[in-house]
C-alpha positions as CSV (number, residue, x, y, z in Angstrom):
1,X,63.0,91.1,-55.4
2,X,59.3,89.4,-56.4
3,X,59.9,86.6,-54.1
4,X,60.8,88.6,-51.1
5,X,58.4,91.2,-51.2
6,X,55.9,88.2,-51.5
7,X,57.0,86.8,-48.8
8,X,56.9,89.4,-46.6
9,X,53.3,90.4,-47.5
10,X,52.7,86.5,-46.7
11,X,53.6,87.5,-43.2
12,X,51.4,90.6,-43.1
13,X,48.6,88.2,-43.6
14,X,48.0,90.0,-47.0
15,X,46.1,88.4,-50.2
16,X,48.6,88.0,-52.8
17,X,48.0,86.9,-56.4
18,X,51.1,86.3,-58.2
19,X,51.8,86.6,-61.6
20,X,54.6,84.4,-63.3
21,X,55.7,83.0,-66.5
22,X,57.6,80.2,-63.9
23,X,55.6,78.0,-61.2
24,X,54.6,80.0,-58.8
25,X,55.9,77.8,-55.4
26,X,54.3,80.3,-52.6
27,X,51.1,80.2,-50.4
28,X,49.5,82.9,-52.7
29,X,45.8,83.4,-52.5
30,X,46.3,82.7,-56.1
31,X,49.3,81.9,-58.8
32,X,48.7,82.8,-62.0
33,X,51.5,81.6,-65.2
34,X,51.3,83.8,-68.4
35,X,53.9,85.7,-70.2
36,X,54.1,89.1,-68.8
37,X,55.2,90.6,-72.4
38,X,52.2,89.2,-74.1
39,X,48.9,91.8,-73.6
40,X,46.8,89.1,-74.3
41,X,47.9,87.1,-71.5
42,X,47.9,90.0,-69.1
43,X,44.4,90.5,-69.9
44,X,42.9,87.5,-69.4
45,X,44.5,87.5,-65.7
46,X,43.4,90.6,-64.9
47,X,40.0,89.5,-65.6
48,X,40.2,86.7,-62.6
49,X,41.7,89.2,-60.4
50,X,39.5,90.6,-58.0
51,X,37.9,94.2,-58.5
52,X,39.7,95.9,-55.8
53,X,43.1,96.2,-55.5
54,X,45.0,97.9,-52.6
55,X,48.3,97.6,-53.5
56,X,50.1,96.7,-57.0
57,X,53.8,95.7,-56.7
58,X,54.9,95.1,-59.9
59,X,58.2,93.8,-59.5
60,X,59.1,91.3,-62.1
61,X,62.3,90.3,-62.0
62,X,63.5,90.1,-65.7
63,X,67.0,91.5,-66.9
64,X,68.6,92.8,-70.0
65,X,69.5,90.0,-72.0
66,X,71.4,90.3,-75.2
67,X,69.4,89.9,-78.2
68,X,66.6,89.9,-75.9
69,X,66.0,93.7,-75.7
70,X,62.9,93.8,-77.2
71,X,60.9,91.5,-74.8
72,X,62.4,92.8,-71.8
73,X,60.8,96.4,-73.0
74,X,57.6,94.6,-73.7
75,X,57.5,93.4,-69.8
76,X,58.6,96.4,-68.5
77,X,55.8,98.1,-70.8
78,X,53.0,96.0,-70.6
79,X,52.9,94.6,-66.7
80,X,53.5,98.6,-65.4
81,X,52.0,100.9,-67.8
82,X,49.2,98.8,-68.9
83,X,48.3,96.9,-65.5
84,X,48.6,100.2,-63.6
85,X,46.4,102.1,-65.5
86,X,44.0,98.9,-66.0
87,X,43.7,99.4,-61.7
88,X,43.2,103.0,-61.9
89,X,40.6,102.9,-63.6
């Protein structure tokens, strides 16, 4: 879902800043490799993002893996609630 959203935004001419734990292979404005379950890594990325963000797409594509429920919850909480709060100051 995030790759499709990124491709569409790029086709529309948007400046896209992408964050993923994996390597990003799309021609985005800037790619950040970060673990979205770690608040400190999210803070590091936020420091490098532009002050004004027009739209925030939080479609991280992590699935529920048996035994990894806490990881999924941390990614969902930090990358959605925490980042949304940071950008609506």
